[in-house]
Phi, psi and omega in degrees: 000131179287131177260126182291128173273098190279355175278351183250117179296148175300154180290134181281148178229139173297139168284121181283326186211138173247121185289113179253124187265127179268125182286158171289137175259115182234182174205148170286167179293347178265011178091353174300132184285140167231123186251117182236135174240116182273120185235099184292337181281356192239096186280342177267115178280145161252125181238114183247127173260102187255114188261138186276045181223149178195211179301329180295336180263354184279153176270323178243157169307136180058018181292327168292322180293312184295324181298309185291326178295320181285355182296328183272004185260006178153139173236182175296336181262322195232149168276168178308322181289321180292327175293313175301318181296320182295323175287321180295329186302322185260014182066033179261172177218141180243131177238120185239119188221158171208144180224209188296326184236341185231161175223129193236136168247113181243125179250129168253121191214142165307129183312323190281350174251015186297330180288344173272325193263328175299326172300328175303314178296323173299317176298317176297319190280321187267346186233013177310133186249344181049056186294146190292326185295314181290334176292317181287331178287323178298315178295318180295326176291318177300323184290318175297318177294326181286320177305319182289321180294322180294355175268351179265118189301319178304322170290315179301311179298315180296320181294312184295321181296319175293321178298315181283317182300320183254034177309132182058039178216146181304324174304335184272008184277127176239156181268151184235157176294332179295322181288314181299328178301337180213050190288127188285113177299326183299325174295330177285323175298317177308309179304316176302316191278323194270333184241313185283335180264000182241328182282146171302156172213168179247149175248127169250126190237123176225151179120188182273061188285146177293161182298337185258015184293323179293328178290324178295320179299320181291322182294330186261333193239358176286331186294352185296136169263110193257143185228074185299141186249143175292127186271136172292155172254151178235141175280134173249139181223137175294149179237148178250022178304148171240112190240133174243128171252115190281127172214091201272003169267005183275145176271350183220152175246140174250138184232150173227133176225132182181192184188156177299149184207190182278152186259178187300335177281358181280144176300331186267005190291318182293330173299310185290321179307312183297314181300319177296318179301311177306310187297307184202033190255008177202171189298330179267013187292162184295331180289318176294323173298314182289296197276335175264299194283325174276318185251348173064035184270349185203161174280329187191147177217145184221162161226145187208168169243131193244119185250130167241185181290318183258001184197148170234145169221154179258131179214139174253129177222148174196161172249122186234166175300136189300325182281356190240014187295323180295321181290325169304305177308311181306313185286322177298315177298333182282322180292323173303312184298323177296325174295328179276350181246336177236140175290135178297145179285155182299320183298311182296322181296316182293321174301311184285334173295317184285331175293320179287326181290313178305317179292330174290314182292329180286336175286329192265053188270351186214168176300320184299320180289316178300326174291322177307319177297325180294319178304321178297317171310308189292316182300311184255023174048049186268156172302147185295336185259023183302309180282334177292337182257008180309310184292324172300317176293317181299301187292347177282335185298128178246169182296339175284329180295316181298321177300316184289312178290333175301311185300310184286324188244356187235050179285112185301332178290349178256004186272144169277141184229122179234127174232130175242131174148220184263121186288000000 
């Protein structure tokens, strides 16, 4: 009998195909798009109303987030408690979120109760009342949360990095305790009236939805009269600032290093993504091996490409021992330099490609994850076959490509560097 030698890892094999599920493209009678993936095995429906507005469109930091959060705090018909009870009655769950570019109302509901829960969303959207008492309670919670976060070096570093990288740009707006102390509710209501009620949105529907679901959505959301607004454009420039935020009671220092870079629509994006993954995009990355495993300066360090609609940036982040942050920065720049001077080995490159292919395949285990890809395609104006051709682009990346993009896009002299903690 052959005995399995567990000291020898199994041979890695390339994933030949990632199954991408294409949603049905439907529409309401007023032209609003509905994208549907029918998943008979999924009795909990996910229905997302995705608005093409976010922090980019706000005049104040967090304005879009506060506007959507307040929808559940009261309508002309119901108090916040009654809204919660109405949703709980049917075993449903509501998630209200807003980020740089989008505002989302997401309903998770048992399929058999969709005709009961969808009208609740229509009521929240069309009859929000923004009650003063709930607004003050909401603000108080935001103040407490911000006060807690401002004690964390990771929050301080990330916040300052975003604010400086996107100076004079909507993405750079950050909330302050002073603004929260007297945040104008009328500005939140203005965002609700001028953006959430007037801009087109898409509906993403996944699960074992009944045949009449589209009719129910049409009944409640087709009366909208839409007035899409032209978005202003802003110039972006890299900055090479070196910023230190002092917090002398901290036991660790948090650092962010990065720069503006190319987005998903650029021909070099996949090559740069592979390069970033080699550097710090997975547990076996070079930064992890150097700064965590060999030098013990951190529990974790990462590098990634972060994509918004109007900008993409490369960032390296870590929490390190306070007394060792300078060494950590030195080693980060050293690892970048190595990528610019020496070609990555075929073995390491193949390992990273397999990791990236496996990660995407592993994410796409249900209809909700498949639909998330569709929302990215819409947000960033990508070709419809963008993810279907992912493996072809990935496996085509060579060691020469990695060397070239490291030299072209990871110039250390162009990096913004932010450290928060003990000097």
